[in-house]
C-alpha positions in Angstrom: -20.6 51.6 -12.5 -20.9 50.6 -8.8 -21.7 53.1 -6.2 -18.7 54.5 -4.3 -19.2 53.2 -0.7 -17.2 56.0 0.9 -18.0 59.6 1.7 -16.8 62.1 -0.9 -14.5 64.8 0.3 -15.7 68.3 -0.6 -13.1 71.1 -0.6 -13.7 74.8 -1.1 -11.6 76.6 -3.8 -9.5 78.2 -1.0 -8.8 74.8 0.5 -7.7 73.4 -2.8 -5.4 76.4 -3.4 -3.9 76.0 0.1 -3.4 72.2 -0.4 -1.8 72.8 -3.8 0.5 75.6 -2.4 1.6 73.3 0.4 2.4 70.4 -2.0 4.3 72.8 -4.3 6.3 74.1 -1.3 7.2 70.6 -0.3 8.2 69.8 -3.8 10.3 73.0 -4.1 12.1 72.2 -0.8 12.9 68.6 -1.9 14.0 69.7 -5.4 16.2 72.5 -4.2 17.4 70.6 -1.1 16.6 73.6 0.9 17.5 73.8 4.6 16.3 76.4 7.2 19.8 77.9 7.6 19.9 78.7 3.9 17.2 81.3 4.6 18.4 82.4 8.0 15.6 80.4 9.8 15.8 78.3 12.9 13.7 75.3 12.0 12.1 73.4 9.2 8.6 74.5 10.2 9.5 78.2 9.7 11.1 77.3 6.3 8.0 75.4 5.1 5.7 78.2 6.2 7.9 80.6 4.2 7.9 78.4 1.1 4.1 78.0 1.4 3.7 81.8 1.5 6.0 82.1 -1.6 3.8 79.6 -3.5 0.7 81.6 -2.6 2.4 84.8 -3.9 3.3 83.0 -7.1 -0.4 82.0 -7.4 -1.4 85.7 -6.9 1.0 86.7 -9.7 -0.7 84.0 -11.8 2.6 82.3 -12.5 1.6 78.9 -13.9 4.7 77.5 -15.5 7.3 75.9 -13.2 10.2 77.9 -14.7 8.3 81.2 -14.0 7.4 80.1 -10.5 10.9 79.0 -9.7 12.5 82.2 -10.9 10.0 84.3 -8.9 10.3 82.2 -5.8 14.1 82.1 -6.0 14.3 85.9 -6.2 11.9 86.4 -3.3 13.7 83.8 -1.2 17.1 85.4 -1.9 15.8 88.7 -0.6 14.3 87.0 2.4 17.4 85.0 3.3 19.6 88.2 3.1 17.1 90.0 5.4 16.9 87.2 7.9 20.6 86.6 8.0 21.2 90.4 8.5 18.7 90.4 11.4 20.5 87.4 13.0 23.8 89.2 12.7 25.3 86.9 10.0 
């Protein structure tokens, strides 16, 4: 097997977890066609940060299957959306 001519990227466990959570947040956003206003947020950046945090929470709860994660995140986001809309006066 020939030597790999490029540098190898080394990531800490925390970096791998963060990268995975961000990718899962992007996938969730695309799959659910989520928009910032759905959660009472002003922009996509805030929405993605929220979705990223929800994915990290699902990791902390050790929810590994997609149906479990989705149910957990859906519930958390419904509560967040209601709170944000209430704060905005909607």
